[in-house]
N, C-alpha and C positions, 0 to 999 in steps of 0.2 A: 504544582507548577501551573503557571498561567500559559496561555497560548504563545505568548512571546518568549517565555522561559523555554518552552518546548522547541521553538525555533532556534534558540541559542544552543540548546543541547544537541539538536540535529546537525549542527555544523561539524561535530566530531565525526559523524558518519560520512561527511563529504570526502574525507581522505581515503575511505574504503573503496578505491577505484575498482578493484576486481569484483568485490561483492556487489557493488552497484551495477556493474555491467552484467554480471550473472543474473541479477534480478530483472534488469531491463530485457534481457534476451528471452525471458519467460513470456513476455507479452509483445515483443517487437513485431511478431508476425500478425498480430491483431490490429495494429495501428492502421487507420485509413481515414481519409477525408476529414470530417469535422470531429475534433477530439476535445474531450473535457477532462482536465486533470483536477481531481479533488484532493487538495492539499499540496501546494507547490513547494512548501518548505524552503530550502535554500536554493532550489532550482536545479539540483543535480539531474533529475529525470526530465525536467522541462527542456533542458538543453539536448538530451538524447532524443526526446520526442521530435524536436525541431529538426534534428538531423535525419529523421526518417522521411524518405522520399514519398511515402504514401500519404503523409499528412498534408492536408490542405489548409486547415485553420486550427488554432488551439486556444481554448478558453481555460485559463489556469486560475484556480481560486484557493483561498485559504482564509481561516478565521483570524489569523495573526496578521495585523497590519505591518509588523516588522518584516514578516516573510514577504508580503506583497511588495513593500517598498524596496526591499533588497533585490528581489527579482526584477522589478522595473528598472532599477539602477544598473543591473549587471547584464541584462539580456535585452538586446535590441533586435527585433525581428517583426516585420509588418504582419506576420501571420498569427502572432500571439497577443492576447490581451489578458491583463491581470486584474483581479478584483477581490477585495476583502468582503466575503459574503458567505452565508451559511448555505450548504448544499440544498436544503429544502426551499430556498428562495430562488434557485436557478430555474430558468425556463428554456424552452427551445428544444432542438433535437440534435442528437449526436450519434455518430457512427461507431465511436469507441470511447469508453470511459475507463480511466484508471484511478483506483482509489486504494491507497496503501497506507496502513497504520493510521486510519482515521475512524473507522466505524466503531472501534472499541471506546472511543472518546464520546460517543453520542448515546445519551441515555435511551432515547426512543430510536433504537437502531432499526426497528421494523419500518417505521415511516420513512427514514432516511434511505434505506436500501430499496424500498418499494419505489420511492421517487426516482432514484437513479435508474432503475430498470425502465420506468415509464419515460424517462428522458431519451432512451435509446431509440434510434430509428429502426424500422424493420430490418432484420439481418445484422444489427449492430451487436457489439459485445462489451461486457463489463469485466474488467480484471480486478478482482478484489483480494487484497492481502491483509490479513489480520493476525495478531499474536495468537499462538496456539496453546491449548491445554490449561485449564483452570488450575491444575495442580502446580503449574509454574508461577501462579500469581504471587507476587512478592510486594514488599513495600515500595519497590521501584514502580510497579504497575500503579499502586495507589497514589504515589506522588506524581506520576505522569498523568493522572486523571483517567485511567482505564476503568471502565465499569465492569469489564469482563475480559477473559480470554476464551477462545473458541476451540471446539473439536468438531469432527465431521458430523457426529450425531446432532449436535447443537445447531450447526449450520443448516443441515437438512430440515430440521424442525422450523428454523427461522424462515427458510425459503418457502416451506409449505404453508406458513401462516401469514405471508405477506398480503397486505390489503391492496393488491393490484389485479387488474384484469388482463394484464399482458401475459402472453404465453412465452415460455422460455425453456431451454434445456441448460444443464450445467454439469460440470465435472469439478472435482476438488481433489487436492493432494497436499501433503505436508511438504515443507521446504526448510532446509538448513538444519539437519539433524545435529551436527556438531555444535552449532550455535545454541541449540536447546540445552545441550549438556553443559556448555560454558556458562550460559545464563543461570542455570540451576546452581552451578558451583560458585559463581561470583555473588549472586544475590540471595540464593537460598541457603547455601552452606557457609560461605565466608561472610555473608550479610553485609556486603559493601554498601555504603550509604548511597542513596539515589543521586545525590549532588556530586559525588566523586567523579573526577574526570578519568577516562579510560583510554587515552590515546595509545598507550603501549599495548594493551590487549587487542585493540582494534587493528593496529598495525601488524601485529604478529598473525592474527587470524586472517587478515586480508592477504598478506604476502605469502604465507606458508600453507594455510589450511584450505582456503577457498579454491586455489587452482586444482588441488587434488580432489577435493570434495565435489567440485563441479563435474569431474570426469566419472566419478563413481556413483553419485547420488541420482536416483530416479524417482518417478512418481509412486513407486511401490513402498517407499520408506514408511514405517509405522508411526513415526512421530517427527516433530520438527519445531523450530522456534516459531515458525509462521504456518498458517493455513492459507492456501491459495484456492480461490474459487473462480472459475471462468463461467460467466453467465452469457448465453447466446440467445438473443431475442428471436422469437418465432422459429425456433428450432434450426438456426443457421448452423453450418458445419462446425464440428469440433475437431481440432487437430489431435491425432493419436500420438 
């Protein structure tokens, strides 16, 4: 899939209102002042970020021109600017960076992640969400351009090897355990084609599973569809 193909496929997840809100609430408390969104996609989280009163300015980027054009056409706010640019070409300083389902698309993920941490202002935070567990890697991952999926051990090793002089603390946890089981069933067992549309599955999951799962799932779960890592520069406070 090209970057524009990924933008088109991501529009299916726009209808997952409960899931998107659940994901946003994982990092809403970290949003403050100058924010960088790495991968604006269809703008679902861009709009949520702009509704956060702690946000002062938002720089939202994507490597898909279709994504950037769509967001520019649908989102009007003087606090946000959009650009089609690679993360490693971004400069400046940010108090919060959110990067979801992007790092796995980058071959040199060490350089990209190191650069994101270096872009943080002192006391700033990075919310990083990536697909979890290499054992879940399927032809969907390959078609989507994923170089890898991650687990906690792999992420700890990556963080330890980053070419950065910045000091930081981090915590990580798995997210969306039911989604991991569904992903394995759909793409691992049933071997559904990557190009197949899944509006029915997404609607059922969002309407019936997410509300219950949100109440029951905690940071203690041993596996998930995604791995979340919160990185706090210069040892800033981590929420329990």
